[in-house]
Structure formats: structure tokens, C-alpha cells
C-alpha positions as a printed Julia matrix, in Angstrom:
290×3 Matrix{Float64}:
  -79.15  -29.56  80.76
  -79.06  -32.45  78.34
  -77.17  -33.16  75.15
  -78.86  -34.04  71.9
  -78.4   -37.81  71.38
  -77.05  -37.43  67.84
  -75.71  -33.87  67.45
  -73.71  -33.6   70.66
  -72.76  -29.92  70.2
  -76.43  -29.02  70.64
  -77.23  -28.66  74.35
  -80.88  -28.53  75.44
  -82.7   -27.55  78.61
  -84.13  -30.37  80.69
  -87.88  -30.52  81.3
  -87.45  -29.02  84.77
  -85.25  -26.19  83.48
  -87.67  -25.47  80.66
  -90.6   -25.47  83.08
  -88.83  -22.91  85.27
  -88.1   -20.67  82.28
  -91.64  -20.91  80.9
  -93.54  -20.85  84.17
  -95.38  -24.15  83.82
  -94.91  -27.91  83.7
  -93.82  -29.55  80.45
  -96.28  -32.34  79.6
  -94.78  -33.43  76.31
  -91.9   -32.56  74.0
  -91.01  -34.08  70.66
  -88.15  -33.33  68.26
  -89.52  -32.23  64.89
  -86.26  -31.24  63.22
  -82.57  -31.55  64.04
  -79.26  -31.14  62.3
  -75.78  -30.25  63.57
  -76.55  -26.53  63.99
  -79.99  -26.69  65.62
  -82.69  -28.72  67.28
  -86.4   -27.86  67.06
  -88.95  -29.42  69.39
  -92.73  -29.22  69.75
  -93.59  -28.66  73.43
  -96.98  -28.98  75.09
  -97.39  -27.35  78.5
  -99.65  -28.45  81.35
 -102.12  -25.63  80.6
 -102.66  -27.0   77.08
 -100.63  -24.39  75.22
  -98.14  -25.47  72.59
  -94.9   -23.85  71.55
  -91.75  -24.44  69.58
  -88.53  -24.82  71.57
  -85.46  -24.14  69.47
  -81.74  -24.23  70.22
  -79.29  -23.18  67.54
  -75.59  -22.61  67.14
  -73.69  -19.9   65.25
  -73.39  -18.8   62.5
  -77.19  -18.52  62.49
  -78.52  -15.15  63.69
  -82.18  -15.92  64.44
  -82.1   -14.88  68.12
  -80.56  -11.52  67.19
  -83.11  -11.12  64.42
  -86.07  -11.73  66.74
  -84.56   -9.37  69.3
  -84.28   -6.56  66.73
  -87.25   -7.03  64.39
  -90.69   -5.5   64.77
  -93.35   -6.98  62.51
  -96.65   -8.84  62.65
  -95.0   -11.4   60.35
  -93.07  -12.81  63.3
  -94.89  -15.15  65.7
  -94.79  -14.44  69.42
  -91.51  -15.49  70.98
  -89.31  -15.47  74.06
  -85.52  -15.44  74.07
  -84.42  -17.97  76.69
  -80.73  -17.12  76.61
  -77.45  -18.95  75.94
  -77.12  -22.66  76.6
  -73.82  -24.37  75.91
  -72.47  -23.05  72.61
  -75.98  -22.23  71.39
  -78.97  -20.02  72.19
  -82.5   -21.09  73.11
  -85.85  -19.61  72.07
  -89.51  -20.38  72.69
  -91.76  -19.49  69.75
  -95.55  -19.55  69.72
  -97.06  -22.5   67.88
  -98.87  -21.17  64.79
 -102.09  -23.14  64.41
 -102.85  -22.26  60.79
 -102.36  -23.75  57.32
  -99.01  -23.25  55.68
  -98.69  -21.37  52.4
  -97.97  -24.73  50.75
 -101.41  -25.92  51.87
 -103.24  -22.64  51.24
 -101.87  -22.23  47.71
 -102.73  -25.7   46.45
 -105.69  -24.24  44.63
 -103.61  -21.4   43.15
 -102.51  -17.96  44.15
  -98.89  -18.79  45.0
  -97.47  -15.92  42.94
  -99.87  -13.29  44.27
  -99.38  -14.42  47.87
  -95.63  -14.62  47.34
  -95.49  -11.04  46.14
  -97.52   -9.91  49.14
  -95.14  -11.7   51.52
  -92.07  -10.22  49.85
  -93.61   -6.77  50.24
  -94.36   -7.38  53.93
  -90.84   -8.68  54.6
  -89.53   -5.44  53.13
  -91.54   -3.58  55.78
  -90.0    -5.28  58.82
  -88.78   -2.54  61.13
  -85.64   -2.54  63.27
  -81.88   -2.61  63.04
  -81.91   -6.06  61.47
  -78.89   -8.36  61.58
  -77.94  -10.45  58.59
  -76.05  -13.67  58.06
  -74.71  -12.42  54.73
  -74.65   -9.02  53.02
  -74.38   -8.8   49.22
  -76.26   -5.51  49.07
  -73.44   -3.45  47.58
  -71.2    -3.99  44.58
  -68.15   -4.19  46.86
  -69.72   -6.82  49.11
  -71.1    -8.78  46.17
  -67.72   -8.84  44.43
  -65.92  -10.0   47.58
  -68.45  -12.81  48.18
  -68.24  -13.95  44.55
  -64.43  -14.1   44.72
  -64.47  -16.06  47.99
  -67.11  -18.55  46.86
  -65.41  -19.27  43.53
  -61.98  -19.61  45.17
  -63.33  -22.07  47.73
  -65.27  -23.93  45.05
  -62.04  -24.35  43.1
  -60.37  -25.83  46.2
  -63.23  -28.25  46.79
  -63.2   -29.24  43.11
  -59.45  -29.84  43.21
  -59.97  -32.16  46.2
  -62.64  -34.05  44.29
  -65.38  -33.08  46.74
  -67.19  -30.94  44.15
  -67.42  -32.65  40.78
  -68.87  -30.17  38.28
  -66.89  -30.8   35.07
  -67.29  -27.48  33.24
  -63.74  -26.1   33.33
  -64.88  -22.65  32.24
  -67.53  -22.44  34.94
  -65.69  -20.14  37.36
  -64.71  -17.66  34.63
  -68.23  -17.62  33.21
  -69.8   -17.14  36.64
  -67.36  -14.32  37.45
  -68.19  -12.6   34.14
  -71.91  -13.02  34.78
  -71.55  -11.66  38.33
  -69.84   -8.53  36.98
  -72.37   -7.88  34.25
  -74.32   -4.63  34.23
  -77.64   -6.45  34.7
  -76.49   -8.24  37.84
  -74.75   -5.2   39.34
  -77.84   -3.12  38.68
  -80.03   -5.7   40.44
  -77.66   -5.75  43.43
  -77.61   -1.97  43.73
  -81.26   -1.22  43.02
  -83.33   -3.22  45.46
  -81.24   -4.9   48.14
  -82.61   -5.11  51.69
  -82.86   -7.68  54.46
  -84.75  -10.71  53.15
  -85.59  -14.09  54.63
  -82.96  -15.83  52.52
  -84.38  -19.37  52.58
  -88.11  -18.93  52.11
  -90.33  -21.94  51.42
  -94.06  -22.51  51.52
  -93.77  -24.5   54.74
  -92.21  -21.52  56.55
  -95.17  -19.24  55.88
  -98.5   -19.64  57.69
 -101.76  -18.07  56.58
 -103.69  -16.96  59.67
 -106.94  -15.03  60.03
 -104.89  -11.96  60.95
 -102.25  -12.22  58.23
  -99.12  -14.13  57.41
  -96.59  -15.5   59.9
  -93.08  -16.34  58.73
  -90.7   -18.58  60.69
  -87.07  -19.79  60.48
  -85.07  -16.58  60.33
  -81.71  -18.32  60.77
  -79.99  -16.82  57.74
  -81.49  -13.46  56.72
  -79.54  -11.91  53.87
  -79.12   -8.41  52.47
  -79.98   -9.05  48.82
  -82.55   -8.09  46.16
  -86.02   -8.47  47.67
  -87.4   -10.77  44.98
  -84.79  -13.45  45.75
  -87.36  -14.61  48.33
  -90.02  -14.85  45.62
  -87.68  -16.95  43.46
  -87.12  -19.22  46.46
  -90.87  -19.8   46.86
  -91.34  -20.47  43.14
  -88.36  -22.82  42.77
  -89.43  -24.84  45.8
  -92.85  -25.37  44.18
  -91.21  -26.12  40.82
  -92.59  -23.01  39.17
  -90.16  -21.64  36.58
  -89.3   -18.07  37.66
  -88.03  -17.01  34.21
  -90.41  -14.4   32.84
  -91.84  -13.73  36.31
  -88.77  -12.34  38.08
  -85.88  -10.46  36.5
  -83.4   -13.03  35.22
  -80.48  -11.38  37.01
  -82.3   -11.85  40.33
  -82.99  -15.49  39.47
  -79.27  -15.96  38.91
  -78.47  -14.25  42.22
  -80.82  -16.7   43.96
  -78.86  -19.61  42.48
  -75.55  -18.02  43.4
  -76.73  -17.8   47.02
  -77.54  -21.53  46.82
  -73.98  -22.1   45.62
  -72.69  -19.94  48.47
  -74.49  -22.08  51.05
  -73.25  -25.34  49.48
  -69.67  -24.05  49.57
  -69.94  -22.72  53.14
  -71.5   -25.97  54.35
  -68.8   -28.19  52.85
  -65.8   -25.88  53.27
  -66.48  -24.27  56.64
  -69.28  -25.89  58.63
  -68.67  -29.57  57.92
  -65.14  -29.8   56.5
  -64.28  -33.23  57.89
  -65.55  -35.35  55.02
  -67.01  -35.01  51.56
  -70.81  -34.91  51.56
  -72.62  -35.73  48.34
  -75.56  -33.52  49.33
  -73.44  -30.37  49.15
  -71.97  -31.43  45.81
  -75.51  -31.96  44.48
  -76.54  -28.49  45.68
  -73.47  -26.96  44.02
  -74.12  -28.85  40.76
  -77.68  -27.58  40.52
  -76.69  -24.02  41.38
  -73.77  -23.87  38.93
  -75.84  -25.32  36.09
  -78.6   -22.79  36.75
  -76.17  -19.85  36.81
  -74.45  -21.03  33.63
  -77.79  -20.93  31.82
  -77.56  -17.16  32.34
  -73.82  -16.85  31.69
  -72.89  -16.98  27.99
  -69.66  -18.59  26.93
  -66.84  -16.22  25.94
  -67.44  -14.7   22.54
  -71.19  -15.31  22.64
  -73.87  -12.72  23.43
């Protein structure tokens, strides 16, 4: 085993260990993404095949998702088992253009709707990182996020200056439109879908990075695709679902600062929270206004 040179909680297999697990010599491996919860490497084997080697730590649930899910959307994969505090996987390299590349000439919305529909068809007893698919779960998550946000704001780590924000967000979250959206169409979704995580192959789409699947309204994934490409989702997706997308962004900012990396204030998480709160407040009228 070897330890990642920067994120020392992430333990990786050595070349020899990886060769034994995969049944062939490792010719080359290169880190393509790393942060404190995971490391992703491109690996080329001696027979010329390429794959993605990925080690990740809780609270991500990608190994459990791959173990449970049945769908042509998922690339081929092998679960390599626990290593240190994490879990290792080998995922087939998808040699195809990403949705970001394929949609440069248009068609993002149509393709996005197709992908959302296919995600809804994934079979299996699917795990989730977060479940807001019932009014009770949604209410509990809203209360926890806003309470923790208040604590982070009091410490000066979150700096949004709208003093009515929490009350307005709570009122918005309890509105009939939002509760109806939560109750009507919630299912397991990707939860962090971008154009670079979808590949357009000759035999259909492949979707990667299932670290944080969420039980939520299905079109939250469509909002994610549109927002990433700077396409305004208002008028395309129900506005309550757009607000739920932004609340989930706020949830992740709060979890990251409060729970995953609590040692020091990180401006990135404050920026995420700012953007999310501002976007929710656009849909949350001030008291006394319609």
C-alpha cells in the first residue's frame, strides 16, 4: 500500500498490488483528480487497456451504488475491496465524447431530459447519500441545515448578511409548491450531475461519479446540468425544483464546512453557501409579500 502524498487519509494500492488484483502489469498510472475524500487515477495496463482506479472514503456511497445498481448507464466496473479507511474500485475507461463536448452544437436540454429519464430507470435496491424524498425527511434536513448555517454564520465562517434569510428559507421550504414537488416525483438521482460526467457512446449514455446519489425530485439532475452550462432553468423546470436544487447546494456547503472539514474556515464553502442562499431567496418572498 501507499499513502497519497497530499491527502494522507487516502491509502492506495501499490503497482504490484494493483497488478495482482487486476491480473496484469501496470504500465502507467496518473492522478487525474484528488481531494481529501478520494483519489482518481488513470491506469494503463500492459495489454493496452485503460481503466480508472478510484479510492474513496465515507460518507460517499459509490461502491455500494455500483454493487446494487443495474443499468447500461453505468460503465463496467470491479469492486476491489476496502483499503485503509476507504474502498477501491476499477472502472472501465469510457473512450467517448462527454456531453459537454457533444452538446456544443445544441441539444443539451433534449439530451438532459433523456438522461434524467434513464437515471429514473436504474434498477436495484439503490443506496443514497441523502434522502429528502418525503415531507418528514425534507423538513428534518431543512431544520438541520439552517441550524448549522446559523452556527457557522455566528462564528463568522459563513458571511451572508440577510438576517431574515433562515426564516424566509424555512417558509419557502414549507410552501405547498415545494412540498408537492418533494412528494410527487422523488427517486434516486445522481445528485451532482455535470456535462463532464456523462459520455455519449455509440451504444448510449454512460454516467460516472455516483458518490452522492440523493432521493429527490428527478429533475434536480436536469437543473444541475443546465446551471453548470449557465442555462437559466427558470421556465424550463418547475421553480420549486430549481429551489430544491439550490437548497441541496447549500446542504453540501454546510456539510463540507461543518462536518467534513471543520478545522478551519474555507472561503470556497462560504461562496457556495452565498450563491445557494441568494438563489433560494429569489424564490422566497419576504414576509407580507406574495
